[in-house]
N, C-alpha and C positions, 0 to 999 in steps of 0.2 A: 372541147372534146374531153370526155372523162379519161383519166389516166388510171386504168385498172391494172396496175402492175404489182400491187401488193397482194400477198396471199390472205385468204380469209381464215381467221382463227379466232376463237372466242376470247383468248387471253393474251394473244401476242400480235404485234405488228411485224410482218416478215417480208423482207425483200430478199428473194432467193437467187437473184443474180444482179450484177452491177449494171445500173442504168445510168450511164454518164450523162445522157440528155436530161435526166430528171435529178441530177445531183443536188441542186439547190432545193427542189421539192422535198427530197428525202432528208436534207439537212434540217428542214423545218419539222417534218413529220416525226422524226426520231429524236426530237429535242427532249432534254431532261431538265428537271428543276426540283426545288423543295420549298418554294415560297420565299426563301432568302436570296437565292441566286438561281440562274439557269444557264444552259449551254446548248447551242445548236449542235447538230450531229455532224460537226466537222470531223475529218479524219485526224487522228493523232499524228500520223506521219505526214511528210511533205505530199502535197497534192497540187499539181500545176493546172488542173482543170478548173472549170467555173465553180466558184465557192464564195460564200459569205461567212467569214470567220466571225462568230458571235458568242460573246460571253457577257452576261448582264447581271447586275446586282440591284436588288430592290432599294428604292429610295435615292439612288445615285443618279443625278441628271445634270444637264447642262442647259442654260438659258441662251439659246442661239439668237443673236440679235436679228430683229425683223426690220428691214429697211422699207419704209413706205413714205408716200408724199403727203402734202398738206390735205389732199382730198380724202384722206382716211383718218380723220380725227376720231379719237376714241379707240384706235387700233391697238392691239397688245404690243408691248415693246419687244417681246421675244417669243420664240417658239421653243418650248421645252422638249428635250429629247433624252430618252434613256440612252446611256452611253455604252458603247462597246468597250468592255473592260479587258483585262489582261487575258491572253491566251494561256490557260493553265494546263491544257491537256497535251501539249506538244511533246512528241517523241520522234525525233528524226532517226531513221534506221538505215544503215548502210552495210552492204556486203562487199568488202573490198572497196573498189573505187566506184561502185554502183549504189545509188541511193534509191530506196523504195519509193515509188510514185505510181499510183494506180492509173494515172493518166497515160503512162508510157508502158507499163507492164502488161504482159499477157495474163489474163485472169482465167484460170481453169475452174475454180469454184469460188463462190462468194455468197455469204449469208449475213444479213444484218437483222437482228431481232431485238425489239423492245418488249420486254416482259412486263406487262402492266401489273401483274400480281405481285411481283417482287420489286418493281421500280428500277430494273437494271437494263442497260443497253449493252448488247454484245455484238461482236462482229468476228466472223471467221472467214478465212480465204486461203486458197492455194493459188500461188502466182508463179509466173516464170519471167525473170528479168531478160533484158535484151541479149545478155550473154548466154542465156540458157539455164541459169541457176534456178532451181525450183525450191520453193519454201512454203511453209504453212505458218500463218500468224493468227493469233486470237487476241481480241481486245475485249475487256469488260470495263464499264464505266457507270458511275452513279454520283448524284449529288445527295449526300447523306441526309436522311430524315432524322437521324439520331443526333447528329452534330451538324447543325445547319451550315456552319462555316466550312465544312469539309467536302472537298471533291476528291474522288478516288478513281484512278485508272490502273488497270492491271493488264500487262502485255506479255504474251508468251510467243517466242519465236522458235520454230522447229525447222531444221534443214531436212530436205528430202534427198537431194543428191549433191549438195554444195559442201565443200570443205574449204575453209579459209577464214579470213578476218571478218569480224562482226563488230559493228559500232552502234550503240544506242545512246542517243543524246536526249535526256529528259530535261525540259527547260520550262521556265516561266518567261513570258514576253509581254512587256507593257508598251511596246512600240506599236500601238494600235490606232486605227482610224475608224470613224463611222462611215458607213457606205455613202451617206448623204453629206459628207463633209465638203464644204466649199473650198476649192483649190487645195484639196488634200489636207485641210486644216486638222491639227491635233488638239483635242479638248483636254488633254492631261498635261500637267507639269510633273516631270519625273524628278524624284528625290533620291539622293544618295542615302543608302542605309548602312548602318553598322552591322546588320545581320548578314552573315555570309551566305545564307541560303534563301534570300528574300528579294522581292522587288517592291517598290514603294512609290506611290504617285498621288497627286492631288488634282482634283478637277479645277479647271480655270473658272473664275467667277464665283462659283458656289463653294469651292474649297472643301469638298468631300474628300477625305483621305481613305486610301485603300492600301492595305499591307497584305501581301501574299507570301507565304513561306512554303518551301518544298522539303519533303522528306522522301528520299528514294531508297528502295531496297532492291538490290540486284542479286539474282540467284544464278549460280553457275557451278557445274561440277569441275570446271577447269580454272586455272589462275586467270585473273583479269586485272586490268588497270582502271583506275578511276581518276579523272581530272575534272577540275572545276573551271568554268569560264563565266565571267561576270562583267557586266557593264551597268550603267545607270538603269537601262531598260530591261536587261536580260540577266537571268541567273540560270545556269545550266550545269548538269552533272553528266559527263560523258564516260561511258563504260566501253572499253575496248577489250575484245576477247577473240577467241577462235571457236568455230563451230564445225561439227562433222555431221555427216548424214545420220539421221535418227536422234541427234541430240536436241535438247530443249534448253532455252535460256529464258529467264523471265525478269521483268522489272515492274515494281509496284511504285506508283506515285501517290503520295498523300499530300494534298495541298490545303492549307488553311488560309482562308481569305476573310480578313476582318475589315470593318469600315467604321469611320467616325460617325456615320448616321446611326449605327446600331450600338456602338460601344464608346463610352467616354474615354477609355484608355485602350486604344486598339492594339498597342504593342504588348501590353500586359496580357490582354485577352488572347492575342495571337500566340504568345509564348505558353500560356496556360493550356490552350487547346492543343498545341503541338505536343506538349508533354503527355497529354491525356491519350493521344492516338499513336505516339511514337513506337510503342512496343506491340501494338495490335496488328495482327496479320490480316491479309485480305479476306480470308474466310470469315473471321469474326466481325470485321467491319461490315461486310455485306450482309451477314446474318442479322445484326442489330438493326440495320437499315430496312431490310426486307420484312422483318418482324412487324415493324410499324405499319408498313403497307398491308400486310396480311390482316392486321387488326382493323385498319381503315376499311378495307373491303368488306369486312363483316358488317359494317355499319352503312356503307354507301352503295353497295353493289345493286345493280339492276340486272335481273336474269330474264333472258328471252329464250324460250325453248322452241327450236324448229327453224331458226333463221340466223345463220352464222353472221351474215353481213350486217344485219341489224344489231346483233349482240356485240360484235366487235366495235361498231360505230359508237354506241352509247358508252361502252366501257372506256373507250379511248378518250372521249370527250370529258367524262367524269375524271379520268386520270389526269388529263392536262389541266383541268380546273384546280384540282388539289395540288398539282405541282406549282401552280402560279400563285395562289393566295391561300394563306393559312389563317388569316384573321386575328393574329395575335397583336397587331400594332395598328392603332387607329390613324396613324399618320400615312399608312399605305392604302392603296386601292388596287384596282384591277385594270391593266392596260389591254386594249383590244388584241395585241399580239403577245402579251405576256412577256416571257423571256425567250421568244423564238424568232424575233426579227426586229427591224428598226422602223418599219412603216408606222405611221401615226405617232411616232415619237415615244411610244410606251406610256402615254398619258391616260388620264381617266376621262371617259365620256359618259353620256347618259345611259350607256349600255349597262353599267353597274346596277343602277336602280331598276331599270325596266326588265332586265333579264337575269342578272346574277343574284340579286338579293333573294328571290324566292328559292333558288337552289341552296344557298347557304342557310336559309331559314330552316329548311327541312332536313339538311344532311349534317349540320354542324351544331356545336353548342350555341345557344342563343346569343352569347356575347359577340360571336363573329358577325352576325347580321347587325347587331347594335353598333359595333365598331364602324361598319360601313355607313351607318346613319350619322354616327358621331363625327366621322370624317367631314361631312357636309356642315354640321353645326360648328365645328372648329373653324370653318372657312366662311362663316356668315358675314363677318365684318368685311372680308375681301369681296364677297358677292355684292354687298351694299356699295362698296367702293367701285366695283366694276360697273354697276348700274349708274352711279354718279358720273362716271366718265362719259356715259352715253346721254346724260341730261336728265336722269331720273332723280327724284328727291324724296325726303321724308322717310328714309329707311327702306325704300324699295330695293329688293335684292334680285340681281340677275346672276345666277350661278354660271360659271364658265362652261362653254361647250367642251373645251379641252383644258386640262390643268394637271399640274404636278403638286402645287402647294396652295391652291385656292385662287391664284391669279389666272385670268384668261390668257391663253397662249396659242390660240388658233389663228392662222394667218390667211384665211380665205373669207372675204367680207360676207359672202352669201351664207356662210355658216356662222361666223363670229357674231354678226349683228342680227341675223334673221332666223337662225334655227333655235328660236327661243322656247320651243316646246320642251327643252331639257329641264326647265324649271318645273314643269308639270310632273315629269317623271320622278323628280326628287320628292315632291309632295306626295305622289302616289306611293312611293316607297315607305314613307312614314305611315300612311294608311295601311299598307300591306303588312308591315311589321306589327302594327297594333292589332289588326284584325286576326293575324295568324297566332300571335303569342298570347293575346289577351293582356299584354303588359301596357298599361296606360301611363306608367311612370315616365317613359321617355318623352311623352308629349309635354308634360309639365317641366321636366328637367331641361329639355332642349328643343323638342320638336315644334312646340307652339311658336317659338321665336322664328324658326325657319319658315313656318307656314305664313306668319304675318308678313315677313319680308317678301315672300313670293307673291302673296295676294296683293300686296301694295304695288308690286311691279305690274301685275296684270291690270289693276285698276287704273294705272297711268298709261299703259301701253295701248289700251283700246281707244278707238275714236267713236264719237257719237255722230251717226249719219242722220241728218235732218231728212234726207230723201227717204230713207227706210224707216225712220223713227226707231232705229235699233243701233246697238253697239257693234262695231266692226273692228277687225284687226288687219291692218294693211302691211304689205311689204314683208312677207315672212317666207321661210323655207320649212316645210314640214319634214317628217321622217323620210318621205319620198324626195330625195335630193335630185331627182330628175325634173323637178319643177322648182325654180328659184324665183324669189322676189314676187310672189303671188299675193293676192288679196283673199282673205277669209279662207285660209286653209282649214278645212272642217275639223281635223284632229286638233289643231292648235286652239281654235275657238272653243271646242268642246272641253278640252282639258283645262283651259283658262276658267271657263264657267264652273267646272267641277272643283277646281282649286279654291275659288271664292266661296262656294257653298260649303266645302269641307272645312275650310278654316273658320268660317262663321260658326259651323256646328261645333267644332273643337272649342272655340272660345266660350260659347254659350254653355257647353257641358262643363268646362272647367270652372266657370263662374258659379254654377249650381252646385258642383261637387267639392270643389276646393277653392272657395272664393278668396282666401287670403293669399295663397300662392298665385292664383290667376291674376289677381289685381297687382301683385308685385311685378309680374311679367309685363302687364299692360302699361303700368307706370314707367317701368324701365324703358319700354319701347315707345313712349309718348303716344300711346294709342288713344284716339278719340273714339270711343265705342259707338256712340250714337251716330256720328257723322260717317265714320268709315264703314260700319256694318250696314247702314242704310244704303250707302253708295254701292257697296258690293252686291247687295240684294237687287238693286235697280239694274246693274250691269247684267247680272245673272238672268233676270227675268226678260231682259231685252236683247240678249245675245243673238246675233244673226248667224244662221247656218244655211249655206247655199244648198238648194234642193232642186232636183229635176222632176217635174210632174210626169213627164212622159215615161221615164224609166222608173219612177218612184224610188229614187235613191238620193242620198246626200252626196253632194259633189265634193271632190277633193279640194276644189277651189273655184272661185267665181267663173273663170274662163274655161273650165275643163271641157265643156260640151262644144266649145268653139273649135276644138281640135278635130282632126280626122280620126275617127274611132275605128280601129280594126284590131283583131287579136294578135297577140305576140307570136302565135303559131305561124303567122304568115311572114315573119321576119326570116330572111335567108340565114341559114345556120352558119355561113362563113363570116357573118358580121357580129356574131355573138362571142363575147360580151360586147354590148353596144359601146361602152366607154373606151374600149380598145380600138374601135373602128369608126365610130361616128364623131363628128364635131359636137361640141357642147351646144352650139346653136341648134343643130338638128335634133339632138336629144331633148332639149328644153321645149321645142315646139311639137314634139311627138306626144302621142297619148300613152306611151309606155312608162311603166311604173317600176321604179327600183324597189320600192317597198310600200305597200298600200297603206296610206295614211288612215283612211276610213276604217279599214279592217283592224288596224292597230288599236284604234279607239274602241271598237266593238269587242276586241279581246279584253282590254282593260275593264270595260264597263258593260259586260255582257248581260248583267242582271237588269240593265235599263232598256234592253231591247228584246223583243220576242224572237223566237227561233225563225219564224218566217221572214222577219226583217233582216236578220243576220244572213239567212240563206240568199235572199234577194241581192244583198250587197256583195256577198261572196261571189255569186255567179256573174255579177256585173264586173267586178274589179279583178278577180283572179286571172281571167283570160288576158288581161292587159298587163299583167305583172311579169317582169323578166327575172325577178328574184336575184338581181345583181348586188343586192345588199345581203350580207350573210345573216342579217337579223330577220329576214323576210320569211323563209320557208317554215320556221317553227310556228309562227303565228297562224299561217295558213293551215298547217297540220292540226293545230288545236281547234280552230274554227271548223275545219272539215269534219272533225269528230263530232263537234257540237251539232252540226246539221245532218249528220248521218252519212256523209260522203266518205266511206271507208277507203275506197281506192285512192282518192286524192289525198286523204290523210296519210296513207302509207307512202305514197309517192313523195310527199313533202317531208315526211319523217326521214326517209332514206337520204333525201337531199341535205337536210340539216345534219344528220348523223354522220354522213360520209363526205361532207363538204370539203374537208381537207384531205382525207384519205384518198379520195378519188379526184381531188383538185377540180371541182365542178366549175369554178369561176376563173381558172387559169391564173391564180395569184397566190397559191400556197407557197411558192418559192420565197415570197416576201415575209413569211411567218404565218403561224396558225391564227385562226379566228377564235381566239380564246373566249371572248365574251359571248359570242353566238353559240358556243358549245353548251352554255347553260340552257339555251333554247332546245337542245336535244333532250335534256332532262325534262324540261317543261312539256315537250311533245309527248313524252312517255307518261308522266305523272298527271299533268292537267289535261292532256289530250286523250290518249287511250285509257288512262286510269280514271279520267273525269273527276279528278280531285278538286274540291272547292272547300272553302270554309263558309258555312251558312249559319248565321246567328250563333257564332262561337263553336259550332260543331263541325267535325270533319264529315264531308259528304263525297260519295263516289258514284259515278255513273259510267261504269267501264264498258268498253267495246274494243276488243283486241282484233287485229287483222287476222284474216283467214290463214295467212302464212304462218302464224304463231300457234303453237300448242298451248303455251302458257306464258304469262308475264308476272314477275314478282319484283317488289322493291320494298325498301324500308324507309321510313320517315321518322323524324322527331317532331312531336306535337305536344306542347304544353306539359312537359315532364313525362311524356309517354314515348317509348320506342315501339313503333308499330310495324309489323310485317304484313304486307298485303300480297296475296296470290290470286291471280285471275286465270282461269282456264276457259275453254269454250263451254264447259259444263257447270262450273261452280266458282264460288268466291270463298276464300279462307282468309280471315283476319286474325292476327294474334298480337299480343303485346307482353312485355316483361314487367310491367308495373302492377302494383297491388290494387290500386284504385280503379273502380269500374269507369268506363268511358262510353258516353252516348255517341253513337255513330250512325250516319245515314247512308244507306245503300239503295240506289235506285228509288229514292224518295220514301223509303221505309225506314223508320227509326229502330235501331237495335241497341242493346247494351252489351258492350264488349268487356268481358271480365278477364279471361285469359286467351281463349280461342273461340272464334265464331265461324261457323260454316253455313253458307247460304247457297242452296242448290238451285239450278235452273233459272237463275236471274238473267243470264246472258242470252237465253233462247229468243 
């Protein structure tokens, strides 16, 4: 059931009354971050209701031991998880002998607002304690984009009718656990520190060090006392005062968090940063942070006129993507939950290459996307080692399904061993980057080696079927995880064939255009050109694809038509989502699809299928799809645009855009779906905008929903910053670069010099 409790606003996420039943959903939705660290929207003060205290730091993880038996040879030794770090936002507030707790207080007014334009989370409320004391409180919080190691909280307390003692205890607390800790296990070793205003800890096993320091400023018009309390895990500053009706008291927390992952000398860095912000007030800190967001929005904003729900959704998803990943460090990647929860361990999946890379290609400096590719090249040796554990040889590379540092760390066999299509997404990302940027240098510097390792894996993973006289791939799980251990998953077979063809093409092109460099790479990788290329060609030409003659569709896998086929619309609504109500045995035997494999392949390789073929497959598979993968709706939206089904495109767009805001799949409480948020951008730009790269040129075939008056967005393309505006009547394209740019609109070539206006092309 959709939870439509948030107000619709183009620039803000607003909860205008407290919803205790949705407290953990709101904690996820109102999360903040800056690429370096992130914080769930926990309350600063004590809260005895349901909550997941969550603070996370990029690059800091723990390898939790996986215990498996002999029958799981090749299994990863651990499951990596991003660690819940210190609680840096805490401010316990007491009025006399009563502590503020929204779970027990009477709430007269409540408003929580995430301002996406400024990157600031605020909360205001008027409450009444059990004794009848009435008070107003305001909180503002942000993770600074100006100083990435800085977190800021400002709290203002105002009395309405209470006169008496007031206590505010601002603290740092490193006595934290992960939600999924076994037996309440703690993953941190606490360290005594000489710093009187700090807490210091080191992760077990990986030994990442984190030092956090607090600077507090308390403002009051009356005399107050300050006391300090400190233990190994906690440092706090308690301010005791008196307050009268109409009076305001405020406290400003400035917290510097440094880690050994990011800094060689974290103590020196911590001290330097503390000094740099020590004299800065809240207004100036917020202004310098918000200025960066203002400038970002000038480059990345998507504007939808006439549909506030759609506008809010896409801005929210863009906002969270940029809060999660900045692209400055090739050692980092994008976790499915970012900094908003602990599910999936915060590790990297194939989502990055399949969904996120195109977003960063078009909205950030080219080096950001290149760092995402470099992340995989840096882990090539570990991908080869991972394949060796499973019995592959001669440099075959199997990239992990889930990883922090290049090692496989997923602990479900049907995913770890069988969801091998992730290799294809990594190869496709290299193609996507090269096609979009026109930069071939990455192929010779790094990409060709990655492609060779991946192609060698596919060449060994196939089986030759004498019965079919074709190559088959047995025992796999495709993107549709509601079918496990199947034979000849169409998407897996297709992307394997494509990888072999593309790698062959890259090698041949490199030998023709840069033979010296190409031969160095081939020699380094012990590549037998004649034998391996011929074998790849044979596999490609004889790859088997299951097909149903009666329906004239490719099948998800060999046994798909043996199932009872009926539409998802006939599933009772009270058992949705299926994985919350049905056994896995029942799900696996059903025809229902978590994420359509065949349509995923046709989205990637649409130029290899005509529109009628795509339409036929869409109409066969979409009715069977329950979209319980967050990655599913965006692909359907893009393909619906391709086949001219505007109503379905709009329906699927809203589902991807508001997946978390409306909690479509009843799982937002566990954290946001960060990587699928890139799919919202894809739905706009590649779906309604129809943007493609054809023969090195940008191409647009726009069709915007009837609900929208206009759609506009900006992209970066080969040293051009381009602004695109579509309305129901016209198309306007402009750019800020001096060089002319050839551009295709609805299959007609134009030369864009500064601004181009094309009328009546949308009619």
